[in-house]
LOVOVO-525319 format. One line per 10 residues: number of its first residue (from 1); their letters; for each residue z, y, x of N, C-alpha, C. Coordinates in steps of 0.001 Angstrom, whole numbers. Atoms other than C-alpha are relative to their C-alpha. Layout:
# LOVOVO-525319
NUM	a	Z,Y,X,Z,Y,X,Z,Y,X; ...
# end
This chain:
# LOVOVO-525319
1	mtaapsptvp	1176,-758,432,34667,-38427,1189,-662,-734,-1151; 606,626,1157,33113,-39107,-2197,-1498,-138,203; 1431,245,-174,29654,-40679,-2072,-787,735,-1068; 877,-655,977,26796,-38863,-3749,-431,-1010,-1039; 408,930,1036,25818,-40378,-7094,-1413,-519,243; 1328,591,-132,22852,-42726,-7113,-973,734,-896; 975,-698,840,19650,-41068,-8373,-379,-778,-1250; 313,779,1196,19306,-43950,-10854,1034,195,-1092; -1052,-233,977,22515,-42893,-12596,-211,1365,-639; 238,-1301,643,21960,-40162,-15203,1119,984,346
11	apvqrtrvvi	-987,-1032,-287,23657,-36929,-14293,775,329,-1264; -774,-367,1192,26458,-35846,-16619,-653,1160,-738; 511,-1079,826,25450,-33625,-19472,961,1178,79; -816,-1208,-34,26694,-30080,-19095,-20,655,-1371; -71,-709,1271,27815,-27983,-22052,317,1467,240; -254,-1438,-51,27758,-24249,-22540,-260,574,-1384; 248,-623,1305,27487,-21782,-25391,-1480,358,-187; 1378,-510,112,24068,-20255,-24683,-784,-399,1247; 952,201,-1091,21135,-21387,-22553,-1085,1054,-146; 1037,-1025,-34,18797,-18558,-21599,-1123,-502,897
21	vgagpagltl	1155,445,-778,15316,-19552,-20442,-804,1232,375; 753,-1138,-485,13726,-16863,-18276,886,1097,536; -831,-1016,-654,15239,-14383,-15808,-788,1278,253; 595,-1319,-49,13163,-11316,-16539,968,1022,-557; -907,-1019,534,14572,-8073,-17940,730,-435,-1261; -660,429,1238,15279,-9650,-21348,1090,-1022,289; -976,1050,-265,17005,-12778,-20060,1186,480,799; -1095,-486,-832,19050,-10981,-17424,883,992,-734; -818,-913,798,20150,-8225,-19792,887,-780,-958; -777,835,913,21221,-10822,-22334,1127,-717,746
31	anvlraasvd	-1019,712,-775,23060,-12813,-19649,1155,927,373; -1060,-941,-355,24972,-9723,-18546,853,398,-1195; -776,-323,1198,25965,-8808,-22104,951,-1145,-341; -842,1157,325,27272,-12336,-22701,1100,-177,1038; -992,181,-1058,29016,-12575,-19339,1123,1030,-124; -1015,-1045,143,30799,-9265,-19924,960,-287,-1143; -846,359,1140,32135,-10651,-23213,624,-1381,160; -565,1328,-298,33171,-13958,-21562,-550,-1079,-917; 698,1051,741,30650,-15963,-23581,-780,-817,1023; 626,842,-1016,29571,-18895,-21408,-1499,-123,-241
41	cvlletrsrq	1437,176,98,25860,-19092,-20656,-541,-539,1314; 730,497,-1161,23430,-20745,-18256,-1393,602,-62; 1299,-651,-82,20280,-18959,-17122,-934,-859,847; 976,831,-689,17230,-21037,-16157,-1258,807,276; 1207,-734,-392,14237,-19616,-14270,-904,-916,825; 924,893,-703,11134,-21479,-13105,-413,540,1367; 387,-594,-1278,10396,-19039,-10273,1210,128,924; -1082,-236,-952,12408,-18310,-7149,580,1390,-206; -608,-1329,72,14778,-15382,-6892,-862,1015,744; 823,-924,-769,12601,-13823,-4212,-1230,425,-798
51	yieqrpragf	1211,-324,764,9557,-14010,-6487,283,1016,-1096; -220,-898,1130,11101,-12323,-9510,506,1367,443; -454,-1294,-504,12655,-9595,-7363,-1113,792,676; 1086,-690,-691,9319,-8765,-5738,-1282,81,-817; 1219,29,798,6748,-9408,-8495,-347,1409,-488; 351,-1373,416,4845,-6123,-9089,-64,122,-1521; 24,-279,1435,5465,-4771,-12580,223,1492,-212; -130,-1417,331,5437,-1412,-14298,1470,382,-132; -1389,-430,2,8523,696,-14605,293,1263,-766; -322,-1166,817,8556,3285,-17388,1034,-398,-1042
61	leewavrald	-1094,300,910,11885,3095,-19178,270,1201,-898; -311,-1065,945,12539,5107,-22300,1487,338,87; -1368,-475,-236,15712,7161,-22284,1028,-774,-814; -970,754,805,17382,5273,-25150,367,-1311,699; -263,1269,-678,17020,2049,-23098,916,202,1197; -853,-287,-1153,18550,3597,-19986,1421,291,-450; -1348,-315,492,21475,4998,-21986,705,-1255,-507; -608,1245,487,22029,1609,-23627,464,-881,1156; -427,753,-1179,22113,-105,-20224,1207,650,659; -1107,-711,-634,24435,2568,-18887,1313,-241,-736
71	rrglagrllr	-1239,265,770,26924,2013,-21714,594,-1359,328; -470,1339,-358,27167,-1581,-20522,206,-159,1503; -227,44,-1436,27563,-672,-16864,-1135,-603,791; 1140,673,-613,24052,-1861,-15970,-1053,974,531; 1015,-981,-397,22324,1357,-14908,451,879,1154; -538,-841,-1065,24234,2606,-11874,-1051,454,985; 1006,-381,-992,21495,2503,-9241,-1203,653,-681; 1113,-576,744,18845,3265,-11849,188,1499,-184; -252,-1417,248,20469,6578,-12753,25,806,1294; -40,-716,-1269,20919,7469,-9085,-1387,144,620
81	aaqthgefef	1239,54,-772,17435,6548,-7871,-1269,304,-785; 1240,-121,774,14958,6819,-10732,-463,1443,-106; 585,-1284,357,12602,9722,-11112,-49,100,-1516; 149,-196,1439,12347,11237,-14568,-1276,779,-274; 1231,-660,420,9192,12310,-16356,146,478,-1437; -25,-531,1353,8918,14544,-19399,-1314,637,-403; 1306,-531,358,5258,15478,-19347,-1081,-830,667; 1163,611,-623,1821,14106,-18609,-1190,911,-203; 1178,-865,34,-1667,15476,-18266,-1209,-781,-499; 1302,510,407,-4873,14754,-20146,-1081,710,815
91	rraggrsrfr	1182,-588,-617,-8112,15285,-18250,-1233,-492,-762; 1232,338,725,-11377,15381,-20173,-973,1165,154; 1078,-993,-75,-14702,17192,-19855,269,1055,1072; -255,-913,-1107,-13572,18724,-16558,1190,918,-177; -1163,-837,251,-10468,20331,-18086,1306,-767,113; -1345,577,-115,-6710,19715,-17807,877,560,-1103; -919,-428,1061,-4141,19819,-20613,1337,-690,207; -1348,562,-137,-403,19312,-20024,602,-254,-1372; -687,323,1249,1570,17602,-22755,1475,-211,342; -1423,13,-374,5325,18282,-22499,815,-704,-1079
101	ygelsghrhf	-682,782,1042,6749,15481,-24591,1511,53,136; -1450,-118,-175,10216,15919,-23083,565,1175,-780; -452,-1168,754,10540,19390,-24558,-97,-248,-1505; 226,227,1426,9178,18215,-27910,975,-1018,-588; -833,1088,520,11329,15089,-28246,1464,102,415; -1354,-42,-542,14414,15983,-26218,334,-1198,858; -222,1208,-805,13968,12762,-24227,-1062,-94,1080; 901,133,-1144,12232,11633,-21055,-90,-1462,418; 134,1326,-599,11050,8560,-19178,735,-50,1340; -540,289,-1324,12858,7058,-16200,-987,-948,685
111	vypqpllvtd	977,802,-736,10442,5687,-13599,778,-879,981; -807,936,-782,12062,2570,-12153,-688,-1360,-83; 774,1237,76,9884,-441,-11273,838,-1197,-431; -703,1161,546,10811,-3658,-13029,677,-855,1079; -701,814,-1010,11563,-5578,-9777,1355,579,412; -1289,-602,-347,14322,-3071,-8984,1032,-240,-1096; -928,258,1101,15856,-3455,-12441,422,-1463,1; -327,1427,-67,15661,-7254,-12151,1010,-258,1116; -936,166,-1114,17390,-7071,-8761,1396,496,-374; -1295,-550,408,20158,-4859,-10173,707,-928,-979
121	llrtyadgag	-604,862,1019,20727,-7116,-13170,445,-1331,584; -392,1257,-652,20787,-10237,-10991,1257,181,843; -1183,-232,-829,23286,-8734,-8603,1253,109,-861; -1164,-143,872,25584,-7811,-11468,399,-1347,-584; -295,1265,686,25315,-11167,-13239,384,-1110,976; -209,1151,-877,25066,-13662,-10379,940,321,1157; -781,-299,-1195,26521,-11965,-7316,1345,640,-325; -1234,-692,331,29103,-9725,-8956,913,-777,-925; -824,666,1011,30270,-11767,-11953,-20,-1519,115; 22,1452,-180,29485,-15273,-10688,-701,-738,-1110
131	gdvrfgvrdv	727,639,1081,27094,-16006,-13524,-844,-1165,482; 733,1226,-318,25299,-19370,-13598,-1490,245,-205; 1451,-133,76,21592,-18932,-12792,-620,-1047,913; 622,1098,-735,19315,-21757,-11631,-1489,313,153; 1374,-374,-286,16036,-20877,-9951,-850,-1232,306; 942,1049,-381,12946,-23023,-9457,25,-1238,-862; -38,1185,851,13625,-25369,-12357,-1414,-317,-487; 1333,432,422,10627,-27401,-13535,81,-784,-1307; 160,864,1185,9414,-29108,-16704,1085,263,-1039; -1027,-369,977,11694,-27229,-19087,-401,-506,-1381
141	elhsvdtdrp	219,485,1361,12000,-28883,-22504,1191,372,-870; -1026,-314,990,13925,-27868,-25611,142,-1177,-953; -267,1136,878,15560,-30406,-27917,858,442,-1187; -840,-142,1201,16928,-30363,-31462,321,1454,-318; -267,-1418,232,16518,-26615,-31919,342,291,-1461; -299,-209,1422,16821,-27033,-35701,1284,-692,-434; -1296,606,303,20254,-28683,-35458,1101,872,585; -1121,-757,-573,23723,-27463,-34516,367,-492,1395; -234,481,-1369,23500,-29350,-31176,-1292,57,809; 1217,-78,-815,20414,-28045,-29374,322,-231,1471
151	svsytdprtg	-186,153,-1436,19890,-28653,-25692,-1300,339,720; 1148,-289,-855,17580,-27838,-22813,67,-935,1189; 55,851,-1180,16465,-30270,-20134,-1020,557,988; 889,-490,-1042,14752,-29563,-16836,123,-910,1212; -42,748,-1249,13976,-31074,-13454,625,866,1082; -675,-705,-1078,16300,-30043,-10651,-940,88,1205; 965,-121,-1096,14129,-28631,-7830,465,-623,1312; -509,553,-1252,16399,-29959,-5092,35,-1522,-7; -178,1447,54,17006,-33519,-6267,-1124,-722,-727; 1023,654,808,14087,-34164,-8622,545,-693,-1225
161	errrvecevi	-620,642,1161,16562,-35391,-11235,-169,858,-1253; -26,-712,1271,16396,-34501,-14898,1433,400,-325; -1299,-518,403,19298,-32374,-16086,-86,453,-1448; -39,-441,1388,20364,-31538,-19610,1235,878,-205; -1097,-894,341,22477,-28648,-20846,64,103,-1518; -208,-135,1440,23838,-28903,-24381,614,1372,-287; -443,-1358,293,24556,-25619,-26105,62,193,-1511; 6,-367,1415,24908,-23858,-29428,-1162,901,-363; 1124,-912,223,22094,-21328,-29020,-898,-40,1230; 983,-134,-1079,18900,-21165,-26949,-698,1349,-166
171	agcdgargvt	706,-1280,-5,17410,-17793,-26019,-1273,-164,820; 1285,122,-680,13707,-17932,-25169,-449,1352,521; 341,-1277,-632,13101,-15086,-22715,-991,-233,1137; 845,458,-1098,10405,-16773,-20640,-1412,553,-26; 1248,-728,-123,7516,-14415,-21259,-1180,-605,-723; 1215,369,731,3984,-14752,-22483,-490,-1398,344; 478,1315,-433,3293,-17944,-20506,1108,-1045,-21; -1114,941,34,6635,-19610,-21171,-185,-1086,-1038; 102,1165,885,7326,-22765,-23132,779,160,-1296; -920,14,1145,9980,-21705,-25615,-703,330,-1306
181	rsylppehtt	689,-372,1240,7576,-20117,-28112,-657,-1204,-663; 688,1172,554,5829,-23476,-28534,918,-864,-850; -936,790,796,8986,-24880,-30148,250,604,-1380; -13,-492,1376,8593,-22674,-33214,-1099,-743,-758; 1018,802,686,6811,-24955,-35706,-1075,882,-622; 1100,-826,532,3363,-23649,-36765,150,328,-1473; -140,-251,1428,4190,-24011,-40459,1080,1039,-303; -1092,-969,157,7167,-21693,-39919,-356,1366,570; 261,-1144,-855,5449,-19109,-37725,-1355,628,-286; 1253,-735,52,2782,-16431,-37994,-238,652,1351
191	larhdygigw	386,-659,-1240,951,-15311,-34862,-1069,1028,-331; 949,-1089,227,-729,-11926,-35266,-489,479,1364; 565,-333,-1312,-3097,-11002,-32430,-1109,1029,-164; 1086,-981,-38,-5386,-8116,-31568,-546,70,1416; 666,-147,-1290,-7920,-8037,-28713,-749,1324,23; 626,-1308,-88,-9088,-4614,-27569,-1448,-63,464; 1361,112,-499,-12272,-5892,-25961,-259,801,1253; 123,-746,-1249,-11596,-3981,-22755,940,-601,1029; -910,360,-1067,-9977,-4598,-19408,443,1242,747; -442,-1047,-923,-7987,-2440,-17022,78,-627,1388
201	lallaeapps	-180,363,-1393,-8356,-2766,-13282,1277,688,489; -1291,-524,-447,-4757,-2354,-12089,8,59,1519; 69,-253,-1436,-4522,-878,-8617,1320,581,490; -1160,-609,-659,-1625,-106,-6303,-460,467,1369; 492,-596,-1236,-2473,2246,-3469,1153,445,881; -943,-534,-975,-492,2928,-337,-411,1428,310; 385,-1403,-107,-924,6649,-845,972,833,-817; -883,-871,781,1282,9529,-1987,-658,369,-1321; 571,-443,1281,857,10630,-5598,-834,1271,177; 883,-1165,-42,-1880,13177,-6216,291,980,-1120
211	sdcvvfgvhp	-426,-898,1068,-112,14804,-9162,1498,-164,-173; -1442,74,237,3466,15580,-10136,331,-674,-1330; -260,678,1265,3040,13686,-13419,-1052,-1072,-227; 1005,976,420,1158,10852,-15105,-1259,750,-432; 1278,-596,377,-2529,11650,-15570,-819,-1029,-767; 899,823,801,-4746,10175,-18310,-1381,638,26; 1361,-483,-30,-8465,10582,-17715,-820,-611,-1124; 830,437,1124,-10591,10359,-20871,-1440,345,353; 1322,-235,-580,-14181,9903,-19741,-1022,-962,-602; 1029,900,538,-17473,8493,-21067,-244,-1238,858
221	rgfaahmarg	188,1171,-866,-17623,6146,-18051,1179,-952,-58; -1158,870,117,-14227,4724,-18898,1293,741,274; -1335,-575,-188,-10544,5547,-19011,455,-184,1448; -650,123,-1302,-8613,6158,-15774,1395,593,-101; -1372,-509,25,-4941,6797,-15049,581,42,1403; -753,-184,-1243,-2703,7952,-12204,1471,18,-359; -1435,70,269,1016,7093,-12117,736,-172,1319; -777,104,-1234,3408,7723,-9230,914,-1217,-46; -948,1109,-119,5404,4720,-8023,972,229,1151; -877,-339,-1108,7354,6507,-5310,-707,980,908
231	prltryylec	607,-1022,-877,6690,8940,-2465,-1214,-505,771; 1102,537,-801,4222,6586,-759,-876,-994,-749; 784,954,788,2826,4409,-3587,-454,652,-1295; 536,-527,1252,619,5279,-6547,-707,-1116,-746; 681,938,888,-481,3117,-9463,-1199,703,-633; 1194,-488,673,-4014,3650,-10734,-522,-1080,-947; 692,908,900,-5889,2101,-13640,-1420,505,-214; 1386,-293,343,-9631,1960,-14308,-438,-941,-1118; 565,847,1053,-11157,721,-17548,-1188,-769,571; 1076,864,-482,-13490,-2198,-16858,-274,-1058,-1058
241	ppgddpenwp	236,1062,969,-15049,-5113,-18754,1121,-1033,39; -1015,1061,-25,-12544,-7794,-19831,-504,-1183,826; 372,1138,-833,-12519,-10696,-17419,-763,365,1258; 709,-441,-1206,-14086,-8616,-14641,681,-588,1239; -516,511,-1267,-13675,-9890,-11092,455,1183,857; -456,-1104,-847,-11503,-7579,-8963,-851,193,1254; 835,-119,-1196,-13828,-8355,-6060,-1253,833,-258; 1100,-904,321,-16491,-6362,-7904,348,1457,271; -483,-1369,-182,-14409,-3293,-7059,488,192,1441; -424,-287,-1378,-14425,-2695,-3293,592,1396,111
251	hervwselrh	-741,-1247,-236,-12501,188,-1796,-818,1236,-362; 799,-1209,216,-15322,2732,-1884,-337,192,-1470; 319,-132,1422,-16295,1962,-5482,1213,468,-791; -1226,-388,711,-12694,2254,-6674,244,1496,132; -348,-1408,-201,-12094,5654,-5106,-1076,935,-537; 1073,-807,580,-15499,6977,-6128,167,131,-1511; -143,-26,1461,-14848,6025,-9744,1246,776,-413; -1201,-775,307,-11314,7422,-9720,-257,1499,146; 301,-1424,-173,-12540,10728,-8334,-851,522,-1150; 895,-434,1072,-15244,10893,-10995,737,117,-1333
261	rlaaggappl	-641,38,1325,-13111,9944,-14015,1206,944,-97; -1178,-874,16,-10093,12072,-13003,-319,1424,455; 380,-1338,-457,-12074,15129,-11942,355,1045,-1051; -323,-1119,896,-10888,18446,-13418,108,1258,841; -62,-1261,-711,-11135,22058,-12439,1419,369,378; -1320,-396,-473,-8201,23161,-10323,920,-1144,363; -853,1150,-324,-6856,19629,-9856,-51,-279,1493; 28,331,-1427,-5821,18661,-6323,-812,-1265,235; 768,1221,-283,-8015,16022,-4658,911,-1222,70; -765,1236,-81,-6900,12416,-4832,292,-342,1458
271	vegplvekrv	-377,467,-1332,-5011,11177,-1792,-311,-1493,60; 419,1389,-75,-6691,7922,-836,865,-787,978; -738,883,-882,-5104,4933,836,-397,-1438,-246; 328,1414,185,-5332,1149,1197,447,-501,-1368; -323,609,1289,-5353,-841,-2044,724,-1316,248; -809,1182,-296,-2518,-3369,-1764,103,-938,-1200; 48,870,1173,-2931,-4739,-5285,-1232,362,-809; 1219,-219,777,-6051,-5207,-7379,-167,-1193,-935; 138,1081,966,-6129,-7265,-10579,-482,566,-1325; 546,-423,1287,-7782,-7120,-13989,915,-484,-1117
281	ldmhnyvvap	-819,305,1163,-5658,-6986,-17154,-887,70,-1239; 722,-14,1264,-7352,-7993,-20389,926,523,-1083; -867,-686,950,-5971,-5749,-23105,54,-743,-1339; -214,630,1305,-4533,-7627,-26075,1469,98,-375; -1359,-21,548,-1437,-7624,-28284,211,-1253,-831; -332,1025,989,349,-10336,-30232,1440,171,-465; -1347,-23,568,3407,-10674,-32448,260,-1353,-659; -441,1239,627,5228,-13878,-33389,1075,345,-1029; -992,-271,1048,7128,-13750,-36673,233,-1265,-831; -1196,-675,-505,9829,-14648,-37276,249,-345,1464
291	maygrlylag	-311,191,-1417,11308,-14477,-33777,1131,-1012,201; -1086,971,-94,13801,-17251,-34500,-318,-1202,-863; 88,1227,795,13922,-20815,-35737,1190,-863,367; -1180,812,-275,17069,-22871,-36088,940,719,944; -883,-594,-1009,19191,-22190,-32996,-776,624,1165; 840,-598,-1031,16263,-20787,-30978,-351,1436,-384; 302,-1412,203,15858,-17004,-30646,-870,478,1158; 906,-516,-1022,12948,-15402,-28794,288,1474,268; -165,-1408,-371,13106,-12100,-26933,-1072,368,1016; 984,-479,-960,10608,-10007,-24997,-1377,-581,-236
301	daahlvapia	1389,433,106,7090,-11189,-24240,-154,-1404,-565; 86,1295,672,7901,-14662,-25520,-301,178,-1481; 165,-243,1428,7834,-13118,-28993,-1097,1008,-315; 983,-1042,279,5458,-10180,-28664,-498,586,1305; 598,-619,-1169,3118,-8627,-26176,-684,1285,-432; 674,-1268,228,2024,-4999,-26109,-764,332,1273; 791,-385,-1165,-836,-4084,-23792,616,1228,655; -709,-1079,-708,341,-1628,-21105,-539,1394,-281; 601,-1285,353,-1549,1208,-22792,1061,1070,-206; -1040,-987,302,1674,2918,-23889,1310,-281,721
311	akgmnlalhd	-1194,307,-804,4190,1398,-21401,1190,-381,-868; -1050,367,949,6218,-266,-24158,638,-1369,274; -424,1392,-86,6639,-3872,-23006,1429,-206,456; -1357,205,-506,9810,-3692,-20901,1030,620,-930; -929,-629,938,11416,-1343,-23406,269,-890,-1204; -205,937,1111,10857,-3819,-26227,842,-1192,434; -799,1126,-495,12265,-6633,-24084,1477,360,57; -1395,-432,-69,15448,-4647,-23488,586,181,-1402; -470,-180,1376,15719,-3749,-27180,376,-1351,-615; -293,1343,521,15508,-7444,-28150,1285,-547,616
321	alllgdalvr	-1130,605,-702,18016,-8517,-25511,1325,630,-405; -1235,-672,388,20585,-5908,-26455,400,-366,-1429; -313,419,1364,20321,-6753,-30157,504,-1431,-39; -413,1403,14,20550,-10479,-29487,1354,-176,671; -1292,106,-667,23420,-10071,-27040,1147,434,-890; -1064,-479,892,25475,-8018,-29481,202,-957,-1174; -122,944,1124,24693,-10476,-32302,729,-1270,426; -672,1213,-477,25811,-13439,-30190,1476,252,293; -1412,-323,-238,29015,-11703,-29133,760,51,-1322; -669,-7,1313,29832,-11084,-32814,130,-1421,-553
331	hfgaggeggg	-42,1391,475,29018,-14723,-33568,1101,-793,705; -971,784,-762,31120,-16207,-30771,1349,692,139; -1216,-753,-253,33707,-13436,-30481,169,260,1483; -278,-296,-1407,34786,-11780,-27246,846,-1116,574; -694,1132,-599,35899,-14542,-24916,-432,-1322,-581; 496,1233,588,33994,-17071,-26993,977,-682,-920; -1049,585,831,36921,-17560,-29322,-405,-181,-1454; 461,223,1367,34817,-17598,-32471,132,1220,-868; -46,-1203,813,34015,-14271,-34072,-404,-265,-1436; 379,416,1340,32262,-15870,-37017,-883,962,-765
341	ddsglagysd	862,-966,674,30100,-12831,-37848,-1451,-333,343; 1375,422,-236,26549,-14169,-38225,-1026,987,-537; 938,-951,593,25022,-11076,-39805,-1034,475,1012; 934,-454,-1018,23474,-9950,-36524,-1062,-1025,312; 980,1056,-245,21817,-13309,-35900,-943,-157,-1188; 840,149,1192,20585,-13514,-39485,-1040,1113,-86; 913,-1129,92,18997,-10078,-39233,-734,313,1285; 542,-293,-1324,17887,-10315,-35607,-1515,191,-18; 1460,-79,-39,14188,-10990,-36146,-515,1239,-714; 462,-1172,749,13714,-8328,-38803,310,1299,741
351	aclrrvwqyq	-384,-1217,-717,15592,-5745,-36740,-910,232,1201; 900,-137,-1146,13447,-6436,-33666,-1403,392,-441; 1397,-179,393,10162,-6521,-35537,-291,1397,-539; 242,-1377,433,10631,-3069,-37024,-478,856,1170; 421,-767,-1177,10429,-1537,-33565,-1289,-563,586; 1208,625,-542,7814,-4047,-32396,-1246,525,-704; 1194,-437,720,5390,-3041,-35143,-236,1501,134; 191,-1409,-290,6021,655,-34580,-754,174,1318; 637,-114,-1311,5014,192,-30945,-1405,-593,-14; 1340,572,96,2063,-2046,-31793,-972,1000,-638
361	efslwlsell	859,-975,672,666,545,-34188,-298,1176,921; 215,-1117,-910,1162,3300,-31627,-951,-390,1126; 902,470,-1048,-581,1210,-28964,-1452,41,-471; 1351,-67,557,-3637,887,-31224,-481,1450,-94; 340,-1408,171,-3599,4614,-31992,-340,651,1340; 211,-606,-1304,-3291,5640,-28355,-1224,-598,686; 1166,631,-602,-5909,3117,-27245,-1294,638,-485; 1217,-617,527,-8494,4644,-29542,-181,1404,572; 89,-1332,-594,-7664,8104,-28207,-514,-82,1440; 330,93,-1411,-8009,6956,-24590,-1355,-640,263
371	hgassgdpfr	1211,775,-264,-10991,4617,-24935,-1173,336,-912; 1085,-324,914,-13030,6120,-27757,-1196,626,700; 1088,-697,-694,-15045,8306,-25383,-921,-959,739; 791,956,-781,-16225,5243,-23432,-475,-1184,-827; 334,1143,861,-16867,2991,-26444,-1497,-196,-186; 1419,73,284,-20578,3766,-26636,-347,275,-1442; 175,-279,1428,-20094,4598,-30316,257,1495,-222; -215,-1438,182,-20652,8312,-31082,1042,333,-1055; -996,-270,1036,-18503,8081,-34212,1410,-161,562; -1318,207,-592,-15533,6603,-32346,312,1081,1030
381	agsadarlrr	-220,-1037,-1006,-15996,9091,-29529,382,1327,-659; -327,-1240,694,-15985,12016,-31955,1366,-36,-646; -1311,143,631,-12963,10696,-33827,1116,75,1036; -1015,-38,-1054,-11031,10165,-30579,195,1421,523; -109,-1379,-463,-11805,13703,-29457,752,857,-1013; -727,-740,1038,-10593,15070,-32805,1487,-326,39; -1406,422,-96,-7388,13068,-32427,697,707,1150; -591,-651,-1154,-6775,14492,-28983,174,1506,-237; -112,-1438,271,-7496,18070,-30080,1133,293,-982; -1066,-223,974,-5068,17659,-32965,1370,-9,655
391	ilgspaaara	-1338,41,-606,-2079,16649,-30834,188,1116,1016; -114,-1116,-937,-2883,19385,-28335,74,1344,-712; 61,-1276,691,-3316,22059,-31001,960,177,-1150; -913,-77,1141,-853,21218,-33774,1420,-319,444; -1394,301,-383,2900,21531,-33056,582,-1183,-761; -541,1113,781,3705,19113,-35892,-558,-1328,494; 607,1229,-504,1213,16502,-34654,510,-328,1398; -498,214,-1359,2391,16983,-31065,1407,-575,-21; -1374,486,59,6029,16446,-32022,55,-1447,-480; 15,1376,502,5273,13288,-34013,-478,-960,1082
401	faevyigkda	507,819,-1108,3236,11904,-31100,1069,-174,1079; -991,47,-1073,5946,12772,-28564,1153,-928,-345; -1163,803,377,8695,11042,-30529,-313,-1492,36; 344,1418,-98,6824,7746,-30765,-277,-380,1449; 301,271,-1403,5630,7985,-27169,1274,-286,794; -1252,191,-727,9236,8199,-25952,930,-971,-722; -805,998,686,10569,5716,-28539,1156,554,-793; -1095,-600,753,12768,8140,-30444,-47,-452,-1465; -126,411,1408,13976,6745,-33812,-1096,-988,-408; 1120,914,259,11402,3941,-33570,363,-1128,-953
411	dr	-398,1092,890,13434,1577,-35775,-134,356,-1464; 77,-407,1405,12805,3544,-38955,-1132,-725,-707
# end
């Protein structure tokens, strides 16, 4: 029997082609694309598998993203289980207006919570294909990202030892609070940020949906929203001050405010239930440009954040991951034999940012429509109402809105 190595002896350095930091939708999609092309990679995640498979997150996937996953064999359960949405409802001044964006754009949303997609992608990569994923790693550090021999080190959660993985490319997919973005030098990077000055109280109720579609309530007391999350769960949002304490919103206050802001003639009453999640989201956006430096490439929230106003975040993460995965496969070649085509990597940041800025601009536009009535500014309120009347009354304006809302041709 071979004795275990002494903890004072440095562990051997491992080598791989790509180290991916972060096992969210971006990192797992990228890992699956690389694994399918036999490009060696190691996936590092600071959280446990149980945590990332259960962490509550939104789940509106645009149709182009679902089709792209399906072409890679990554959407089997999604296509079988997801609900589809092609319309939503505006409620304002006691009235209801349906907006059928599916008919206008020819596309629809797939409602599939992020934890389910993460579980599917993990099963394909780790359980099905034997991909290398390491959970619970600590103290992740990047080294020599501006050379041709970058590496990533971390603390092994079981042994407490430092480990190092040398590679040729590092993919930073570790989200808004991750470490990889900090390795882009400030003199090389621009950070563009916008704060909306509002918060959303995010609520998850153990209650059946009260409508057959998403509902947006535009109200002087604040925006409200209803979104089904399954036959027995419903997501609600209430506009609130940024930094508000969720404890300021007890059960009775929440339901009273939802009933008030979502009231409309002929609408069915809200089905109430226990609130199993209650947290405040401060609405802000940011964009890091460029999304690459040396051998480090960022994807998803590590590079850009879009407030959940338009449900764009996970879709952008998938767009980045698919572009980066295809670019790396062309660089390394199928089987890692050396494809030598670096055009995709060279153009990666610009290609991602075209869609990112389209979605950022749309988020600002939609935010003003949804929050103008509650801004306290009569000019903004009047302008927001005019904006809403235009998309409800003009076929051309409605079609343009629908196509951006569903992400159709967003790279133009």
